[in-house]
Backbone as CSV, one residue per row, in Angstrom:
resi,resn,N_x,N_y,N_z,CA_x,CA_y,CA_z,C_x,C_y,C_z
1,PRO,-30.939,4.698,-1.472,-31.239,5.528,-0.303,-30.314,6.731,-0.221
2,ALA,-30.822,7.819,0.314,-30.020,9.028,0.473,-28.942,8.792,1.519
3,ALA,-27.813,9.490,1.339,-26.698,9.316,2.268,-26.984,10.027,3.579
4,ALA,-26.612,9.377,4.674,-26.722,9.997,5.994,-25.438,10.777,6.245
5,PRO,-25.513,12.110,6.365,-24.306,12.919,6.522,-23.479,12.485,7.735
6,GLY,-22.164,12.383,7.517,-21.264,12.068,8.622,-21.219,10.614,9.023
7,VAL,-22.088,9.796,8.430,-22.114,8.371,8.792,-21.113,7.614,7.919
8,ARG,-20.369,6.692,8.562,-19.367,5.905,7.843,-19.765,4.439,7.789
9,ALA,-19.233,3.768,6.780,-19.461,2.325,6.667,-18.275,1.702,5.944
10,VAL,-18.168,0.399,6.087,-17.161,-0.370,5.363,-17.881,-1.473,4.600
11,VAL,-17.503,-1.655,3.342,-18.011,-2.761,2.533,-16.824,-3.655,2.186
12,ALA,-16.942,-4.949,2.479,-15.853,-5.891,2.221,-16.322,-7.000,1.299
13,LEU,-15.430,-7.464,0.449,-15.688,-8.621,-0.403,-15.226,-9.880,0.319
14,ALA,-16.012,-10.943,0.227,-15.640,-12.220,0.841,-15.959,-13.341,-0.137
15,CYS,-15.041,-14.319,-0.249,-15.236,-15.397,-1.228,-15.889,-16.626,-0.607
16,SER,-16.119,-16.604,0.711,-16.757,-17.756,1.354,-17.661,-17.279,2.479
17,ALA,-18.591,-18.147,2.872,-19.519,-17.802,3.954,-18.770,-17.598,5.265
18,GLY,-17.724,-18.404,5.491,-16.949,-18.260,6.720,-16.279,-16.907,6.810
19,LEU,-15.676,-16.466,5.702,-15.056,-15.141,5.679,-16.111,-14.048,5.806
20,ALA,-17.246,-14.250,5.164,-18.328,-13.266,5.263,-18.762,-13.089,6.712
21,ASP,-18.874,-14.189,7.434,-19.256,-14.116,8.848,-18.222,-13.341,9.657
22,LEU,-16.937,-13.553,9.330,-15.865,-12.843,10.034,-16.015,-11.338,9.872
23,PHE,-16.204,-10.911,8.628,-16.315,-9.477,8.374,-17.625,-8.911,8.922
24,ALA,-18.705,-9.662,8.784,-19.991,-9.200,9.320,-19.903,-9.020,10.831
25,GLY,-19.121,-9.878,11.478,-18.929,-9.771,12.920,-18.231,-8.491,13.333
26,GLU,-17.540,-7.862,12.373,-16.868,-6.584,12.637,-17.783,-5.399,12.295
27,GLY,-19.035,-5.686,11.989,-19.969,-4.610,11.676,-19.868,-4.104,10.246
28,VAL,-19.348,-4.954,9.377,-19.091,-4.568,7.994,-20.193,-5.099,7.079
29,THR,-20.537,-4.320,6.042,-21.428,-4.820,4.997,-20.611,-5.726,4.081
30,VAL,-21.089,-6.935,3.839,-20.301,-7.924,3.098,-20.996,-8.304,1.795
31,LEU,-20.204,-8.346,0.728,-20.675,-8.909,-0.533,-19.953,-10.243,-0.703
32,THR,-20.715,-11.330,-0.669,-20.123,-12.667,-0.735,-20.258,-13.228,-2.145
33,ALA,-19.111,-13.542,-2.747,-19.111,-14.128,-4.094,-17.719,-14.660,-4.386
34,PRO,-17.621,-15.740,-5.170,-16.298,-16.164,-5.644,-15.647,-15.014,-6.409
35,VAL,-14.332,-14.935,-6.370,-13.613,-13.814,-6.984,-14.033,-13.601,-8.437
36,ASP,-14.201,-14.679,-9.191,-14.535,-14.566,-10.616,-15.971,-14.107,-10.855
37,ASP,-16.792,-14.127,-9.814,-18.210,-13.803,-9.984,-18.615,-12.482,-9.330
38,VAL,-17.642,-11.716,-8.846,-17.987,-10.439,-8.213,-18.590,-9.518,-9.273
39,ASP,-19.723,-8.919,-8.937,-20.472,-8.105,-9.893,-20.379,-6.631,-9.504
40,GLU,-19.991,-5.794,-10.463,-19.820,-4.363,-10.186,-21.122,-3.719,-9.717
41,ASP,-22.229,-4.060,-10.364,-23.518,-3.484,-9.968,-23.891,-3.898,-8.548
42,ALA,-23.604,-5.151,-8.201,-23.916,-5.626,-6.851,-23.065,-4.904,-5.816
43,LEU,-21.800,-4.638,-6.159,-20.933,-3.914,-5.229,-21.409,-2.477,-5.063
44,LEU,-21.783,-1.848,-6.169,-22.328,-0.488,-6.091,-23.576,-0.471,-5.213
45,ALA,-24.458,-1.441,-5.407,-25.683,-1.517,-4.602,-25.357,-1.689,-3.123
46,ALA,-24.316,-2.470,-2.827,-23.922,-2.670,-1.431,-23.416,-1.369,-0.821
47,VAL,-22.630,-0.616,-1.600,-22.105,0.668,-1.112,-23.246,1.646,-0.855
48,LEU,-24.128,1.794,-1.839,-25.254,2.723,-1.680,-26.200,2.245,-0.589
49,GLY,-26.334,0.928,-0.468,-27.252,0.353,0.513,-26.849,0.580,1.954
50,THR,-25.578,0.939,2.191,-25.164,1.235,3.574,-25.847,2.496,4.091
51,GLY,-26.247,3.371,3.164,-26.847,4.635,3.574,-25.844,5.624,4.123
52,ALA,-24.564,5.259,4.118,-23.530,6.110,4.704,-23.000,7.109,3.679
53,GLU,-22.558,8.254,4.184,-21.966,9.272,3.312,-20.527,8.900,2.953
54,GLN,-19.832,8.303,3.918,-18.418,7.961,3.738,-18.262,6.441,3.815
55,VAL,-17.699,5.858,2.764,-17.616,4.394,2.690,-16.212,3.963,2.278
56,VAL,-15.677,2.992,3.009,-14.425,2.341,2.632,-14.778,0.997,2.003
57,VAL,-14.150,0.679,0.880,-14.339,-0.621,0.235,-13.047,-1.423,0.363
58,LEU,-13.173,-2.663,0.851,-12.038,-3.579,0.972,-12.226,-4.704,-0.045
59,PRO,-11.507,-4.680,-1.180,-11.706,-5.714,-2.207,-11.176,-7.085,-1.789
60,ASN,-10.114,-7.098,-0.984,-9.573,-8.350,-0.416,-9.048,-9.345,-1.444
61,HIS,-8.805,-8.874,-2.656,-8.192,-9.730,-3.682,-7.698,-8.822,-4.803
62,PRO,-6.481,-9.058,-5.322,-5.959,-8.167,-6.369,-6.812,-8.135,-7.627
63,ASP,-7.511,-9.230,-7.917,-8.314,-9.282,-9.140,-9.613,-8.490,-9.033
64,VAL,-9.932,-8.009,-7.846,-11.200,-7.299,-7.646,-10.978,-5.792,-7.511
65,THR,-9.719,-5.359,-7.363,-9.437,-3.952,-7.063,-9.948,-3.012,-8.151
66,ALA,-9.707,-3.342,-9.416,-10.128,-2.456,-10.506,-11.649,-2.351,-10.571
67,LEU,-12.326,-3.472,-10.393,-13.793,-3.474,-10.382,-14.310,-2.625,-9.225
68,ALA,-13.671,-2.748,-8.058,-14.083,-1.958,-6.890,-13.892,-0.466,-7.157
69,ALA,-12.811,-0.117,-7.858,-12.559,1.290,-8.177,-13.644,1.843,-9.097
70,ARG,-14.085,1.030,-10.048,-15.165,1.483,-10.949,-16.464,1.679,-10.181
71,ALA,-16.773,0.753,-9.290,-17.992,0.890,-8.484,-17.904,2.129,-7.600
72,ALA,-16.713,2.406,-7.063,-16.526,3.588,-6.213,-16.736,4.869,-7.012
73,ASP,-16.231,4.902,-8.249,-16.439,6.077,-9.109,-17.930,6.329,-9.310
74,ARG,-18.665,5.270,-9.546,-20.111,5.415,-9.768,-20.812,5.876,-8.495
75,ALA,-20.343,5.400,-7.353,-20.954,5.814,-6.083,-20.683,7.294,-5.804
76,ARG,-19.506,7.769,-6.220,-19.192,9.195,-6.026,-20.136,10.065,-6.850
77,GLU,-20.526,9.567,-8.022,-21.488,10.306,-8.849,-22.840,10.415,-8.151
78,GLU,-23.072,9.497,-7.188,-24.320,9.523,-6.408,-24.146,10.341,-5.124
79,GLY,-22.988,11.006,-4.992,-22.776,11.888,-3.845,-22.127,11.241,-2.638
80,ARG,-21.605,10.027,-2.800,-20.942,9.358,-1.670,-19.433,9.605,-1.730
81,ASP,-18.829,9.670,-0.554,-17.373,9.775,-0.449,-16.845,8.353,-0.262
82,VAL,-16.373,7.750,-1.339,-15.987,6.333,-1.313,-14.499,6.189,-1.617
83,VAL,-13.821,5.412,-0.779,-12.393,5.155,-0.984,-12.165,3.645,-0.992
84,VAL,-11.416,3.176,-1.982,-11.024,1.763,-2.031,-9.652,1.629,-1.379
85,VAL,-9.575,0.878,-0.289,-8.281,0.526,0.305,-7.872,-0.790,-0.358
86,PRO,-6.784,-0.803,-1.137,-6.499,-1.957,-2.008,-5.961,-3.187,-1.273
87,THR,-6.794,-3.748,-0.413,-6.411,-4.983,0.283,-6.337,-6.121,-0.727
88,ARG,-5.239,-6.879,-0.693,-5.005,-7.944,-1.672,-5.421,-9.312,-1.146
89,SER,-5.833,-9.345,0.112,-6.212,-10.610,0.745,-7.145,-10.305,1.910
90,ALA,-7.954,-11.295,2.280,-8.865,-11.108,3.415,-8.107,-10.815,4.705
91,VAL,-6.897,-11.377,4.859,-6.142,-11.117,6.091,-5.681,-9.663,6.148
92,GLN,-5.426,-9.052,4.997,-5.123,-7.623,4.994,-6.366,-6.810,5.350
93,GLY,-7.523,-7.276,4.894,-8.772,-6.604,5.246,-9.045,-6.653,6.737
94,LEU,-8.803,-7.807,7.344,-8.999,-7.950,8.791,-8.029,-7.064,9.557
95,ALA,-6.781,-6.977,9.081,-5.788,-6.118,9.739,-6.203,-4.654,9.658
96,ALA,-6.764,-4.264,8.523,-7.223,-2.886,8.361,-8.361,-2.576,9.331
97,LEU,-9.320,-3.485,9.419,-10.466,-3.255,10.305,-10.051,-3.143,11.763
98,ALA,-8.957,-3.815,12.128,-8.517,-3.809,13.525,-8.078,-2.424,13.986
99,VAL,-7.752,-1.521,13.047,-7.248,-0.199,13.451,-8.230,0.928,13.150
100,THR,-9.389,0.606,12.587,-10.317,1.681,12.239,-10.827,2.394,13.489
101,ASP,-10.972,3.710,13.366,-11.393,4.536,14.506,-12.363,5.602,14.001
102,PRO,-13.660,5.445,14.311,-14.662,6.400,13.814,-14.441,7.823,14.319
103,ALA,-13.646,7.978,15.391,-13.406,9.315,15.942,-12.410,10.102,15.090
104,ARG,-11.640,9.399,14.264,-10.663,10.076,13.399,-11.352,10.715,12.202
105,ARG,-10.707,11.724,11.635,-11.160,12.247,10.346,-11.168,11.104,9.335
106,PHE,-12.109,11.147,8.415,-12.260,10.039,7.463,-10.965,9.795,6.686
107,GLY,-10.370,10.873,6.181,-9.138,10.720,5.413,-8.018,10.111,6.230
108,ASP,-7.908,10.515,7.493,-6.865,9.963,8.367,-7.124,8.487,8.646
109,ASP,-8.397,8.142,8.808,-8.738,6.745,9.084,-8.403,5.867,7.874
110,VAL,-8.675,6.387,6.689,-8.359,5.641,5.465,-6.857,5.380,5.380
111,VAL,-6.050,6.385,5.721,-4.589,6.216,5.698,-4.170,5.137,6.692
112,ALA,-4.768,5.158,7.894,-4.432,4.159,8.916,-4.791,2.749,8.440
113,LEU,-5.950,2.611,7.807,-6.364,1.303,7.283,-5.397,0.816,6.205
114,ALA,-5.035,1.723,5.305,-4.135,1.347,4.213,-2.765,0.940,4.750
115,GLU,-2.283,1.656,5.762,-0.973,1.330,6.338,-1.004,-0.025,7.036
116,ALA,-2.086,-0.308,7.768,-2.203,-1.596,8.464,-2.272,-2.746,7.464
117,ALA,-3.004,-2.529,6.378,-3.098,-3.573,5.348,-1.737,-3.821,4.711
118,ALA,-1.039,-2.732,4.372,0.251,-2.865,3.697,1.300,-3.519,4.593
119,ALA,1.150,-3.356,5.909,2.117,-3.924,6.855,1.881,-5.414,7.099
120,THR,0.801,-5.941,6.544,0.471,-7.360,6.723,0.909,-8.149,5.494
121,ARG,1.930,-8.986,5.678,2.359,-9.864,4.587,1.377,-11.028,4.498
122,TRP,1.002,-11.401,3.296,-0.028,-12.432,3.149,0.470,-13.565,2.261
123,ALA,-0.065,-14.716,2.518,0.312,-15.908,1.764,-0.871,-16.866,1.771
124,GLU,-0.834,-17.842,0.869,-1.928,-18.806,0.828,-1.454,-20.135,0.265
125,VAL,-2.145,-21.170,0.695,-1.916,-22.515,0.179,-3.122,-22.879,-0.677
126,THR,-2.863,-23.232,-1.927,-3.933,-23.591,-2.855,-3.542,-24.875,-3.590
127,VAL,-4.457,-25.386,-4.384,-4.185,-26.578,-5.192,-4.258,-26.183,-6.664
128,ALA,-3.213,-26.529,-7.416,-3.150,-26.163,-8.838,-4.274,-26.839,-9.615
129,GLU,-4.916,-26.072,-10.499,-5.986,-26.609,-11.336,-5.492,-26.933,-12.741
130,GLN,-4.343,-26.382,-13.122,-3.821,-26.625,-14.463,-2.303,-26.540,-14.447
131,GLU,-1.702,-27.050,-15.502,-0.242,-26.970,-15.610,0.163,-25.523,-15.873
132,ALA,1.220,-25.080,-15.206,1.675,-23.703,-15.386,3.132,-23.595,-14.977
133,LEU,3.789,-22.565,-15.501,5.157,-22.275,-15.093,5.091,-21.186,-14.032
134,THR,5.585,-21.467,-12.832,5.521,-20.520,-11.717,6.930,-20.086,-11.320
135,SER,7.000,-19.156,-10.377,8.293,-18.692,-9.862,9.084,-19.832,-9.244
136,ALA,8.382,-20.878,-8.771,9.047,-22.005,-8.100,9.226,-23.207,-9.031
137,GLY,8.922,-23.022,-10.312,9.042,-24.129,-11.260,7.696,-24.504,-11.853
138,ARG,7.674,-25.572,-12.615,6.437,-25.992,-13.279,5.538,-26.746,-12.301
139,CYS,4.254,-26.416,-12.329,3.287,-27.142,-11.501,2.310,-27.883,-12.395
140,HIS,1.700,-28.924,-11.844,0.729,-29.744,-12.568,-0.572,-29.792,-11.777
141,PRO,-1.687,-30.118,-12.417,-2.961,-30.197,-11.695,-2.842,-31.116,-10.479
142,GLY,-3.334,-30.633,-9.345,-3.275,-31.421,-8.119,-2.090,-31.092,-7.233
143,ASP,-1.074,-30.399,-7.790,0.054,-29.971,-6.958,-0.425,-28.949,-5.929
144,VAL,0.198,-28.968,-4.770,-0.111,-27.986,-3.730,0.854,-26.815,-3.881
145,LEU,0.306,-25.615,-3.943,1.107,-24.409,-4.162,1.100,-23.536,-2.914
146,GLY,2.268,-23.074,-2.538,2.381,-22.087,-1.473,2.791,-20.767,-2.090
147,SER,1.938,-19.754,-1.972,2.205,-18.452,-2.583,2.382,-17.391,-1.505
148,ALA,3.355,-16.503,-1.719,3.562,-15.366,-0.825,3.406,-14.095,-1.641
149,GLU,2.503,-13.220,-1.204,2.239,-11.958,-1.908,1.905,-12.201,-3.386
150,GLY,1.265,-13.344,-3.664,0.826,-13.624,-5.027,1.803,-14.408,-5.882
151,ASP,3.039,-14.609,-5.398,4.031,-15.382,-6.155,4.188,-16.770,-5.556
152,VAL,4.173,-17.801,-6.399,4.364,-19.173,-5.916,5.816,-19.346,-5.469
153,VAL,5.998,-19.773,-4.210,7.353,-19.965,-3.673,7.615,-21.417,-3.288
154,VAL,6.557,-22.229,-3.157,6.706,-23.637,-2.795,5.739,-24.463,-3.640
155,ILE,6.217,-25.576,-4.167,5.346,-26.556,-4.820,5.562,-27.882,-4.108
156,GLY,4.473,-28.507,-3.667,4.610,-29.757,-2.926,3.476,-30.709,-3.211
157,ALA,3.457,-31.794,-2.436,2.475,-32.850,-2.673,1.336,-32.836,-1.663
158,ASP,1.571,-32.251,-0.472,0.471,-32.259,0.505,0.359,-30.909,1.205
159,LEU,-0.861,-30.624,1.622,-1.196,-29.313,2.172,-0.382,-28.973,3.412
160,ALA,-0.253,-29.932,4.329,0.397,-29.652,5.611,1.869,-29.299,5.429
161,THR,2.573,-30.067,4.591,4.003,-29.811,4.378,4.223,-28.442,3.747
162,VAL,3.425,-28.127,2.738,3.547,-26.824,2.081,3.173,-25.708,3.052
163,GLY,2.130,-25.928,3.856,1.720,-24.923,4.832,2.816,-24.616,5.837
164,ARG,3.450,-25.655,6.342,4.537,-25.458,7.312,5.719,-24.722,6.677
165,ASP,6.083,-25.148,5.466,7.204,-24.523,4.757,6.916,-23.048,4.493
166,LEU,5.692,-22.769,4.064,5.305,-21.393,3.754,5.387,-20.512,4.999
167,LEU,4.882,-21.006,6.124,4.944,-20.234,7.371,6.387,-19.985,7.793
168,ASP,7.236,-21.000,7.668,8.648,-20.826,8.025,9.294,-19.739,7.168
169,ARG,8.978,-19.743,5.886,9.541,-18.731,4.990,9.059,-17.333,5.374
170,LEU,7.771,-17.202,5.637,7.223,-15.896,6.011,7.843,-15.386,7.302
171,LEU,7.940,-16.263,8.296,8.400,-15.846,9.621,9.914,-15.704,9.697
172,SER,10.634,-16.209,8.688,12.090,-16.021,8.681,12.443,-14.544,8.554
173,ALA,11.512,-13.759,8.020,11.713,-12.314,7.887,11.180,-11.562,9.103
174,GLY,10.770,-12.305,10.136,10.230,-11.682,11.342,8.718,-11.682,11.345
175,GLY,8.153,-11.339,12.481,6.701,-11.310,12.623,6.308,-11.635,14.043
176,GLU,5.339,-10.888,14.556,4.893,-11.075,15.935,3.555,-11.796,16.014
177,MET,2.778,-11.700,14.928,1.448,-12.308,14.947,1.161,-12.970,13.606
178,ALA,0.610,-14.173,13.668,0.191,-14.879,12.456,-1.316,-15.090,12.514
179,THR,-2.007,-14.630,11.485,-3.446,-14.854,11.360,-3.660,-15.965,10.341
180,LEU,-4.373,-17.005,10.751,-4.645,-18.137,9.867,-6.141,-18.209,9.580
181,VAL,-6.500,-18.296,8.318,-7.886,-18.575,7.934,-7.867,-19.940,7.254
182,VAL,-8.479,-20.919,7.914,-8.424,-22.309,7.463,-9.685,-22.627,6.664
183,GLY,-9.512,-23.312,5.530,-10.649,-23.704,4.704,-11.388,-24.894,5.297
184,GLU,-11.831,-25.792,4.440,-12.661,-26.907,4.911,-11.883,-27.950,5.713
185,ASP,-10.567,-28.029,5.513,-9.753,-29.056,6.162,-9.264,-28.553,7.520
186,ARG,-10.062,-28.796,8.546,-9.696,-28.297,9.877,-8.430,-28.955,10.407
187,ALA,-8.188,-30.212,9.989,-6.972,-30.901,10.435,-5.727,-30.160,9.957
188,LEU,-5.818,-29.542,8.774,-4.699,-28.738,8.277,-4.424,-27.587,9.241
189,GLY,-5.489,-26.946,9.712,-5.327,-25.865,10.681,-4.673,-26.341,11.962
190,ASP,-5.098,-27.514,12.438,-4.505,-28.077,13.659,-3.011,-28.324,13.465
191,THR,-2.649,-28.855,12.302,-1.251,-29.192,12.022,-0.364,-27.951,11.987
192,VAL,-0.810,-26.925,11.275,0.044,-25.733,11.165,0.084,-24.962,12.485
193,CYS,-1.001,-24.983,13.254,-0.977,-24.339,14.576,0.011,-25.052,15.501
194,ALA,0.023,-26.385,15.450,0.970,-27.156,16.263,2.404,-26.854,15.833
195,HIS,2.614,-26.707,14.538,3.950,-26.378,14.025,4.395,-25.006,14.532
196,LEU,3.490,-24.042,14.482,3.831,-22.698,14.960,4.177,-22.722,16.445
197,ALA,3.392,-23.463,17.231,3.638,-23.534,18.675,5.005,-24.155,18.967
198,ALA,5.402,-25.143,18.150,6.658,-25.852,18.390,7.875,-25.094,17.874
199,VAL,7.744,-24.493,16.700,8.909,-23.915,16.022,8.993,-22.394,16.183
200,HIS,7.838,-21.757,16.341,7.802,-20.292,16.475,6.985,-19.926,17.720
201,PRO,7.453,-20.334,18.901,6.626,-20.204,20.111,6.337,-18.768,20.535
202,THR,7.122,-17.801,20.055,6.895,-16.409,20.465,5.863,-15.710,19.585
203,VAL,5.452,-16.370,18.503,4.495,-15.754,17.579,3.070,-15.971,18.085
204,GLU,2.328,-14.878,18.203,0.908,-14.978,18.582,0.125,-15.494,17.378
205,VAL,-0.745,-16.465,17.613,-1.503,-17.075,16.515,-2.995,-16.821,16.704
206,VAL,-3.628,-16.319,15.660,-5.079,-16.127,15.656,-5.633,-16.979,14.522
207,ARG,-6.571,-17.852,14.850,-7.113,-18.775,13.844,-8.596,-18.520,13.610
208,TYR,-8.975,-18.497,12.354,-10.377,-18.382,11.968,-10.721,-19.533,11.022
209,GLU,-12.003,-19.840,10.941,-12.468,-20.878,10.013,-13.074,-20.201,8.780
210,GLY,-12.471,-20.445,7.619,-12.985,-19.853,6.385,-14.117,-20.661,5.779
211,GLY,-14.106,-21.979,6.053,-15.184,-22.841,5.580,-15.139,-23.099,4.082
212,ALA,-16.229,-23.668,3.582,-16.339,-24.012,2.161,-16.213,-22.760,1.299
213,GLY,-15.476,-22.875,0.217,-15.289,-21.739,-0.680,-14.007,-20.978,-0.423
214,ALA,-13.452,-21.127,0.779,-12.184,-20.473,1.096,-11.032,-21.334,0.584
215,VAL,-9.862,-20.712,0.368,-8.685,-21.500,-0.008,-8.312,-22.373,1.190
216,PRO,-7.546,-23.467,0.970,-7.216,-24.358,2.095,-6.582,-23.646,3.288
217,LEU,-5.685,-22.680,3.011,-5.050,-21.942,4.109,-4.662,-20.554,3.628
218,LEU,-5.082,-19.564,4.397,-4.734,-18.170,4.136,-3.981,-17.673,5.361
219,VAL,-2.873,-16.977,5.145,-2.003,-16.567,6.247,-1.698,-15.078,6.147
220,GLY,-1.731,-14.411,7.287,-1.259,-13.034,7.369,-0.232,-12.938,8.474
221,VAL,0.856,-12.222,8.233,1.894,-12.045,9.250,2.127,-10.557,9.462
222,GLU,2.081,-10.170,10.736,2.332,-8.769,11.098,3.507,-8.721,12.058
């Protein structure tokens, strides 16, 4: 479709239906796929399909940024003004969307989104699928990993303990708000929320359900 002059849109990548619903609720066009299955042609189609002249793309994962940049280059050849804000996690994408302002010049809005994303420290709790040497030592399949900004900082045996430890580490550097995206294990979300209320009572907590396909726990701290 031809671009509508002056119209803006945001396209976000989401790895689960729960995350897709979150972004769609913000009025965003969402491409839902596991990180390893994101397709450049599908992303290009999503960008062009917005019909907007100016489009921001939120990759929401470091492994998708280069692919998003290639799709953006192709969209520019079609006459669209496309900018990739290199969000490394869905929580950075949500932080960026919270500050978007259609009344601002497009370039200024892109800068504001990028700054909000960069100001959000992100972490996640996952389960190791294979043996590997990490920043925190050797992990084995089934170990619970707590990663901050992509580096493993905690290796443990259960999700709740690692989740609590990870939050304590993140908040030791300060933070006023913690955004939690909980995967399929809702009890894990309850446990870490209770921990935050008890140990970090001044921190505002926002909880979302990521559902099936999401990592067990995704955290953003601002």
